[in-house]
Backbone as CSV, one residue per row, in Angstrom:
resi,resn,N_x,N_y,N_z,CA_x,CA_y,CA_z,C_x,C_y,C_z
1,MET,-18.813,33.613,-34.038,-18.838,32.852,-33.182,-17.262,32.421,-33.202
2,ILE,-16.817,31.868,-34.372,-15.484,31.150,-34.444,-14.486,31.630,-33.741
3,ILE,-14.968,33.453,-34.023,-13.203,33.886,-32.992,-13.464,33.419,-31.601
4,ILE,-14.960,33.719,-31.385,-14.907,33.739,-29.482,-14.404,32.236,-29.262
5,LYS,-14.937,31.678,-30.153,-14.586,29.768,-29.599,-13.080,29.854,-28.907
6,VAL,-12.943,30.359,-30.328,-10.626,30.090,-30.187,-10.231,30.912,-29.203
7,VAL,-10.559,32.149,-28.830,-10.465,33.445,-27.859,-10.858,32.661,-26.625
8,LEU,-12.150,31.904,-26.678,-12.236,31.218,-25.231,-11.044,29.771,-25.387
9,PHE,-10.950,29.120,-25.864,-9.893,28.289,-25.497,-8.900,28.433,-25.249
10,VAL,-8.031,29.380,-26.387,-6.691,30.149,-25.942,-6.911,30.274,-24.606
11,VAL,-7.500,31.700,-24.300,-7.570,32.336,-22.883,-7.741,31.131,-21.590
12,ILE,-8.951,30.352,-22.159,-8.666,29.377,-20.374,-7.484,28.328,-21.030
13,SER,-7.103,27.475,-22.053,-5.468,27.020,-22.293,-4.564,27.551,-21.620
14,VAL,-4.228,29.377,-21.772,-2.962,29.825,-21.241,-3.605,30.085,-19.293
15,ILE,-4.179,29.846,-19.102,-4.502,29.612,-17.858,-4.203,28.143,-17.329
16,VAL,-4.437,27.551,-17.876,-4.425,26.184,-17.703,-3.253,25.180,-17.562
17,THR,-2.570,25.856,-18.707,-0.956,25.801,-19.050,-0.184,26.449,-17.048
18,TYR,-0.369,27.701,-17.167,0.230,28.159,-16.048,-0.064,27.752,-15.003
19,PHE,-0.976,27.178,-14.282,-1.371,26.429,-12.981,-0.637,25.006,-13.184
20,SER,-0.664,23.887,-14.451,0.123,23.119,-15.209,1.501,23.067,-15.340
21,ARG,2.097,24.169,-15.138,3.740,24.326,-15.587,4.659,23.470,-15.081
22,SER,4.286,23.165,-13.579,5.293,22.110,-13.140,5.051,21.207,-13.478
23,SER,3.576,20.230,-13.745,3.502,19.058,-13.791,4.037,18.848,-15.394
24,LEU,3.991,19.964,-15.925,3.893,19.182,-17.451,5.323,18.889,-17.645
25,ARG,6.228,19.260,-16.775,8.191,19.708,-16.328,8.082,17.912,-16.482
26,ASN,7.099,17.553,-15.786,7.325,15.642,-14.860,6.169,15.003,-15.577
27,PRO,6.804,14.146,-16.928,5.519,13.356,-17.445,5.362,12.096,-16.778
28,ARG,5.742,11.731,-15.613,5.513,10.532,-14.987,4.440,11.493,-13.595
29,SER,4.226,12.533,-13.479,2.864,13.241,-12.726,1.473,12.869,-12.798
30,HIS,0.546,12.622,-12.444,-0.900,12.975,-12.628,-0.829,13.956,-13.329
31,GLY,-0.667,15.240,-12.666,-0.656,16.242,-13.493,0.151,16.938,-15.043
32,PHE,0.961,15.854,-15.567,0.798,15.608,-16.706,-0.089,15.431,-17.656
33,TYR,-0.882,14.142,-17.135,-1.849,13.963,-17.849,-3.306,14.402,-17.450
34,ARG,-3.407,15.493,-16.552,-4.943,15.881,-16.096,-4.578,17.526,-17.110
35,PHE,-3.404,17.936,-17.825,-3.432,19.022,-18.707,-3.915,18.939,-19.699
36,PHE,-3.884,17.290,-20.107,-4.324,17.009,-21.494,-5.816,16.803,-21.221
37,ALA,-6.338,16.272,-20.453,-7.816,16.052,-19.828,-8.384,17.548,-19.764
38,TRP,-7.639,18.271,-19.426,-8.303,19.349,-19.238,-8.478,20.271,-20.520
39,GLU,-7.406,20.709,-21.351,-7.452,20.813,-22.785,-8.580,20.182,-23.884
40,GLY,-8.790,18.853,-23.469,-9.763,18.600,-24.666,-11.100,18.898,-23.720
41,ILE,-11.357,19.217,-22.493,-12.748,19.506,-21.749,-12.990,20.991,-22.449
42,VAL,-11.863,22.018,-21.764,-11.605,23.579,-23.095,-12.372,23.208,-24.074
43,ALA,-11.713,22.566,-24.997,-11.981,21.956,-26.223,-13.309,21.991,-27.181
44,VAL,-14.435,21.187,-25.654,-15.791,20.532,-25.986,-16.633,21.992,-25.254
45,ILE,-15.699,22.521,-24.058,-16.649,23.853,-23.799,-16.785,24.868,-24.842
46,SER,-15.899,24.886,-25.614,-15.737,25.830,-26.461,-16.177,25.864,-27.741
47,LEU,-15.777,24.530,-28.516,-17.037,24.344,-29.403,-18.513,23.888,-29.250
48,ASN,-18.812,24.247,-27.990,-20.710,24.085,-27.839,-20.945,25.507,-26.939
49,VAL,-19.678,26.033,-26.441,-20.604,27.469,-26.322,-21.567,27.879,-26.752
50,ASP,-21.816,28.037,-28.042,-23.400,28.826,-28.264,-24.341,27.902,-28.065
51,SER,-23.885,27.086,-27.652,-25.510,25.962,-27.619,-25.766,25.522,-25.974
52,TRP,-25.101,26.688,-25.298,-25.124,26.400,-23.643,-26.809,26.129,-23.424
53,PHE,-27.807,27.489,-23.829,-28.548,27.726,-23.313,-30.061,27.539,-24.321
54,THR,-29.372,27.025,-25.595,-30.332,26.695,-26.554,-31.244,25.715,-25.932
55,ASN,-32.016,25.377,-26.205,-33.548,24.827,-26.278,-33.315,23.982,-24.792
56,PRO,-33.525,24.806,-24.366,-33.507,24.269,-22.222,-33.890,23.203,-22.317
57,PHE,-35.203,22.826,-22.380,-36.285,21.927,-22.097,-36.031,20.541,-22.319
58,SER,-34.972,20.951,-23.996,-34.599,18.751,-24.786,-33.866,18.401,-23.580
59,VAL,-34.300,17.174,-24.616,-33.843,16.058,-23.769,-32.060,15.890,-23.465
60,PHE,-31.345,16.518,-24.423,-29.985,16.370,-24.355,-29.646,17.477,-22.981
61,GLN,-30.257,18.712,-23.492,-29.990,19.852,-22.477,-30.291,19.505,-21.006
62,ILE,-31.486,18.850,-20.523,-32.103,18.177,-19.746,-30.750,17.391,-18.892
63,ILE,-30.344,16.251,-19.992,-29.020,15.467,-19.499,-27.566,15.875,-18.735
64,SER,-27.627,17.040,-20.257,-26.137,18.319,-19.637,-26.436,18.774,-18.360
65,TRP,-27.533,18.905,-18.110,-27.556,20.285,-16.484,-27.350,19.097,-15.246
66,VAL,-27.828,17.773,-15.549,-28.036,16.823,-14.766,-26.372,16.594,-14.132
67,LEU,-25.650,16.444,-15.189,-24.618,16.250,-15.620,-23.466,17.258,-14.936
68,LEU,-23.505,18.164,-15.109,-23.318,19.273,-14.907,-23.283,19.665,-12.944
69,ILE,-24.346,19.524,-13.104,-24.315,19.798,-11.597,-24.210,18.860,-10.714
70,ILE,-23.997,17.196,-11.312,-23.185,16.430,-10.037,-21.759,16.677,-10.192
71,SER,-21.771,17.231,-11.515,-19.795,18.035,-11.617,-19.490,19.212,-10.237
72,ALA,-20.614,19.441,-10.390,-20.095,20.773,-9.206,-20.221,20.295,-8.381
73,TYR,-21.279,19.774,-7.288,-21.009,19.173,-6.685,-20.011,18.133,-6.037
74,LEU,-19.568,16.915,-6.473,-18.532,16.488,-6.315,-17.497,17.613,-6.160
75,ILE,-17.511,19.065,-6.984,-15.722,19.356,-7.227,-15.822,20.306,-6.098
76,ILE,-16.867,20.417,-5.634,-17.381,21.545,-3.801,-16.758,20.618,-3.008
77,GLN,-17.993,19.299,-3.052,-17.643,18.078,-1.920,-16.181,18.122,-1.532
78,GLY,-15.360,17.582,-3.039,-14.104,17.043,-3.054,-13.017,18.169,-2.283
79,ILE,-13.683,19.437,-2.618,-12.531,20.841,-2.182,-12.284,20.771,-1.057
80,THR,-13.715,20.872,-0.700,-14.282,21.186,0.881,-13.859,19.992,1.934
81,LEU,-13.711,18.118,1.499,-13.014,17.694,1.904,-11.707,17.578,2.700
82,LEU,-11.147,17.230,1.685,-9.625,17.844,1.451,-9.293,19.223,2.236
83,ARG,-9.536,19.853,2.242,-9.403,21.127,2.909,-9.463,20.555,4.628
84,GLU,-10.296,19.757,4.522,-11.288,19.889,6.118,-9.773,18.404,7.010
85,ILE,-10.103,17.543,5.969,-9.737,15.782,6.625,-8.755,16.477,5.938
86,GLY,-8.462,16.648,4.817,-6.858,15.792,3.744,-5.863,16.553,4.771
87,LYS,-6.142,17.894,5.334,-4.857,18.660,5.912,-3.924,18.956,4.934
88,PRO,-4.145,19.372,3.907,-2.966,19.670,3.428,-1.696,20.290,3.702
89,ASN,-0.963,19.917,3.411,0.642,20.771,4.058,1.598,21.037,2.762
90,GLU,2.169,21.970,3.347,3.471,21.829,2.138,4.584,21.667,2.604
91,THR,4.773,21.054,3.612,5.660,19.764,3.769,6.138,18.602,2.939
92,ARG,4.628,18.312,2.280,4.830,17.081,1.533,5.444,17.546,0.191
93,ASP,6.284,16.836,0.032,7.397,17.114,-1.191,7.132,17.024,-2.072
94,ASP,6.017,17.674,-3.375,6.070,16.914,-4.385,5.686,17.904,-5.272
95,SER,6.855,18.697,-5.867,6.540,20.107,-6.650,5.318,19.971,-7.342
96,SER,5.529,18.623,-8.143,4.096,18.785,-9.242,2.600,18.673,-8.495
97,LEU,2.581,18.257,-7.495,0.848,18.565,-6.621,0.561,20.099,-6.978
98,LEU,-0.826,20.518,-6.451,-0.514,22.078,-6.125,-1.280,21.906,-4.722
99,GLY,-1.418,22.662,-4.530,-1.311,23.592,-2.965,-2.073,22.226,-2.035
100,LEU,-3.632,22.374,-3.003,-4.772,21.312,-2.394,-4.688,19.740,-2.016
101,GLU,-3.712,19.240,-3.026,-3.062,17.971,-3.463,-2.313,17.431,-2.482
102,LYS,-1.898,18.077,-1.582,-0.619,18.241,-0.915,-1.044,17.346,0.275
103,THR,-2.213,16.659,0.913,-2.584,16.315,1.517,-1.787,14.920,2.375
104,THR,-2.467,15.119,3.739,-1.359,14.400,4.772,-2.249,13.141,5.304
105,GLN,-3.093,13.571,5.639,-4.516,12.352,5.842,-5.101,12.169,4.267
106,LEU,-5.113,10.730,4.307,-6.707,9.609,3.683,-7.819,10.449,3.688
107,VAL,-8.386,10.604,2.628,-9.782,11.171,2.441,-10.769,9.798,2.461
108,VAL,-11.454,9.525,3.504,-12.458,8.388,2.836,-13.786,8.661,3.609
109,VAL,-14.266,9.552,3.521,-15.889,10.016,3.685,-16.245,10.795,2.598
110,GLY,-17.876,10.922,3.124,-18.534,11.840,1.948,-18.094,10.884,0.231
111,ALA,-18.009,11.572,-0.735,-17.877,11.121,-2.171,-16.654,10.428,-2.240
112,TYR,-15.430,10.940,-1.578,-14.556,10.069,-0.787,-14.855,8.598,-0.587
113,ARG,-15.756,8.189,0.169,-16.325,7.172,0.412,-16.607,5.646,-0.336
114,TYR,-16.864,7.016,-1.467,-17.783,5.572,-2.843,-16.603,5.631,-3.441
115,ILE,-16.094,6.744,-4.133,-15.154,7.261,-5.252,-13.458,7.417,-4.509
116,ARG,-12.604,7.661,-5.685,-11.578,7.548,-5.113,-10.913,8.720,-5.659
117,HIS,-11.541,9.482,-6.677,-10.947,10.809,-7.727,-12.174,11.629,-7.540
118,PRO,-13.074,12.097,-7.012,-13.868,13.207,-6.827,-13.674,14.580,-7.990
119,PHE,-12.278,14.692,-7.780,-11.916,15.841,-8.581,-11.988,15.405,-10.212
120,TYR,-11.354,14.397,-10.180,-11.215,13.773,-11.904,-13.225,13.261,-12.230
121,SER,-13.616,12.677,-11.341,-15.091,12.674,-11.310,-15.819,13.645,-11.887
122,SER,-15.732,14.912,-11.524,-15.846,16.500,-11.434,-16.244,16.581,-13.339
123,LEU,-14.236,16.128,-13.770,-14.503,16.753,-14.571,-14.491,16.041,-16.015
124,LEU,-14.727,14.470,-16.038,-15.344,14.181,-16.447,-16.976,14.076,-16.776
125,PHE,-17.663,14.553,-15.570,-19.049,14.671,-16.083,-19.524,15.929,-16.356
126,LEU,-18.406,16.926,-16.231,-18.173,18.465,-16.676,-17.777,17.959,-18.485
127,CYS,-17.144,17.676,-18.714,-16.873,17.289,-20.392,-17.776,16.591,-20.467
128,TRP,-18.887,15.276,-20.296,-19.727,14.790,-20.725,-21.070,16.098,-20.922
129,GLY,-21.117,16.662,-19.805,-22.367,17.452,-19.828,-22.258,18.858,-20.792
130,ALA,-21.071,19.443,-21.053,-20.492,20.148,-21.998,-20.726,19.610,-23.772
131,PHE,-20.560,18.213,-23.763,-21.009,17.190,-24.967,-21.810,17.643,-25.270
132,PHE,-23.526,17.282,-24.294,-24.314,17.417,-24.512,-25.027,18.332,-24.882
133,LYS,-24.831,19.269,-24.863,-25.216,20.973,-25.101,-25.258,20.586,-26.638
134,SER,-24.432,19.434,-27.476,-24.581,20.152,-29.099,-23.882,19.307,-29.071
135,ILE,-24.496,17.584,-29.425,-24.162,16.433,-29.642,-23.453,16.944,-31.158
136,SER,-21.672,16.412,-31.554,-21.393,16.515,-32.727,-19.918,15.140,-32.518
137,LEU,-19.440,14.890,-33.606,-18.733,13.821,-33.884,-17.482,14.392,-33.679
138,ALA,-16.695,15.664,-33.546,-16.009,16.500,-32.729,-16.181,16.587,-31.191
139,GLY,-17.090,16.709,-30.895,-17.396,16.807,-29.328,-17.294,14.992,-28.747
140,LEU,-17.571,14.037,-29.379,-17.586,12.573,-29.060,-16.000,12.138,-28.956
141,MET,-15.652,13.284,-29.829,-14.254,12.704,-30.054,-13.196,13.388,-28.961
142,LEU,-13.392,14.136,-28.544,-12.350,15.341,-27.697,-12.912,14.723,-26.339
143,CYS,-14.492,13.959,-25.979,-14.846,13.864,-24.648,-13.688,12.355,-24.664
144,VAL,-13.768,11.529,-26.007,-13.052,10.038,-25.567,-12.002,10.833,-25.056
145,ILE,-11.508,11.102,-25.689,-9.924,11.577,-25.480,-9.594,12.293,-24.190
146,ALA,-10.641,12.927,-23.847,-10.362,14.063,-22.541,-10.678,12.615,-20.935
147,THR,-11.554,11.529,-21.328,-12.070,10.659,-20.882,-10.595,9.820,-20.248
148,ILE,-10.269,9.003,-21.561,-8.672,8.524,-21.240,-7.818,8.960,-20.845
149,PHE,-7.599,10.493,-21.061,-6.548,11.174,-20.308,-6.926,10.844,-18.754
150,LEU,-8.283,11.616,-18.498,-8.613,11.438,-17.314,-8.640,10.032,-16.176
151,ILE,-8.614,8.930,-16.767,-8.439,7.363,-16.508,-6.744,7.612,-16.578
152,LEU,-5.987,7.940,-17.257,-4.678,8.132,-16.958,-4.193,8.780,-15.798
153,THR,-4.745,9.745,-15.483,-4.337,10.567,-14.565,-4.797,10.081,-13.408
154,GLY,-5.939,9.343,-13.080,-6.293,8.349,-12.098,-5.357,7.693,-11.330
155,LYS,-4.869,6.962,-12.624,-4.158,5.568,-12.495,-2.672,6.219,-11.613
156,VAL,-2.023,6.922,-12.425,-0.901,7.668,-12.293,-0.773,8.012,-10.799
157,GLU,-1.850,9.303,-10.091,-2.415,9.803,-8.715,-2.248,8.664,-8.040
158,GLU,-3.750,7.186,-8.498,-2.987,6.132,-7.309,-1.997,5.747,-6.997
159,LYS,-0.519,5.777,-8.042,0.974,5.190,-7.862,0.989,6.099,-6.738
160,GLU,1.322,7.537,-7.136,1.367,8.741,-6.192,1.037,8.445,-5.081
161,ASN,0.309,8.062,-4.711,-0.613,8.406,-3.221,-0.237,6.461,-2.971
162,MET,-0.449,5.461,-3.595,0.265,4.596,-2.877,1.774,4.464,-2.452
163,ARG,2.748,5.371,-3.121,3.774,5.601,-2.143,3.575,6.366,-0.987
164,TYR,2.608,7.509,-1.597,2.741,8.442,-0.066,2.009,7.508,1.446
165,PHE,0.031,6.718,1.002,-0.185,6.522,1.714,0.343,4.993,2.398
166,GLY,0.996,4.425,1.216,0.997,2.656,1.956,-0.213,1.801,1.767
167,LYS,0.152,0.820,2.655,-1.009,-0.160,2.388,-2.212,0.863,2.857
168,GLU,-2.655,1.623,3.371,-3.830,2.097,3.626,-4.839,2.676,2.702
169,TYR,-3.823,2.920,1.217,-4.849,3.614,0.346,-4.936,2.153,-0.808
170,LYS,-3.809,1.241,-0.165,-4.507,0.006,-1.492,-5.351,-0.736,-0.779
171,GLU,-5.509,-0.379,0.673,-7.005,-1.175,1.657,-8.113,-0.224,0.837
172,TYR,-7.772,1.017,0.260,-8.817,1.835,0.334,-9.623,1.555,-1.238
173,MET,-8.603,1.631,-2.063,-8.757,1.470,-3.274,-9.398,0.201,-3.620
174,LYS,-9.475,-0.823,-2.696,-10.527,-2.361,-2.792,-11.833,-1.620,-2.523
175,LYS,-11.663,-0.729,-1.951,-13.526,-0.506,-1.356,-14.313,0.572,-2.055
176,THR,-13.338,0.842,-2.796,-13.960,2.398,-3.786,-13.757,2.017,-5.753
177,LYS,-14.479,3.177,-6.250,-14.194,2.751,-7.077,-13.418,4.217,-7.964
178,MET,-13.111,4.325,-8.737,-11.965,5.225,-9.473,-13.168,6.751,-9.874
179,PHE,-14.284,6.370,-10.298,-15.020,7.980,-10.721,-16.524,8.022,-10.511
180,ILE,-17.009,6.445,-10.822,-17.883,6.481,-11.071,-18.813,5.478,-9.611
181,PRO,-19.368,5.706,-8.418,-19.744,4.676,-7.196,-20.070,3.594,-7.999
182,PHE,-20.388,2.367,-7.854,-19.938,0.895,-8.057,-20.301,0.543,-9.733
183,VAL,-19.267,1.550,-10.288,-19.200,1.525,-11.979,-18.295,1.181,-12.302
184,LEU,-17.378,2.676,-12.130,-15.946,2.496,-12.808,-14.958,2.970,-11.996
């Protein structure tokens, strides 16, 4: 099973590296930090892949599935809202942004009404959901590291958004939390 875990980690890491290549050249971009968050999440998933469907009705598995469902909801809603309302446009000149991130309109509805970063929130829930599949010290350390990198990613992206959207984004920040409504 260790070989499958290593192969899974390497294959997904190659894909993440490919999509992050532009951001990795710019350590001041949010994508730079997001890459390391992704790597931590991929490591947790790879570590616990053999426990994904073990004891499906145990307390930790139920917690895991709840977190994973929240993660899926946030990513689906985030993508939908950014496409429909954010109006991504290639004229937004920032090579470190992925296509969907090149929004020209600030999105403040749906999940964005409560949290500024549904994508990173989704990754946070994904990471902790994968952790609860099989709790271990290694998994805990990886989740803490991924969480730190997600917070750094959000902080850097907020600076980028303030530069692009200006005062409108600053006001939006006062009304919302980063990742979890009413909490964080």
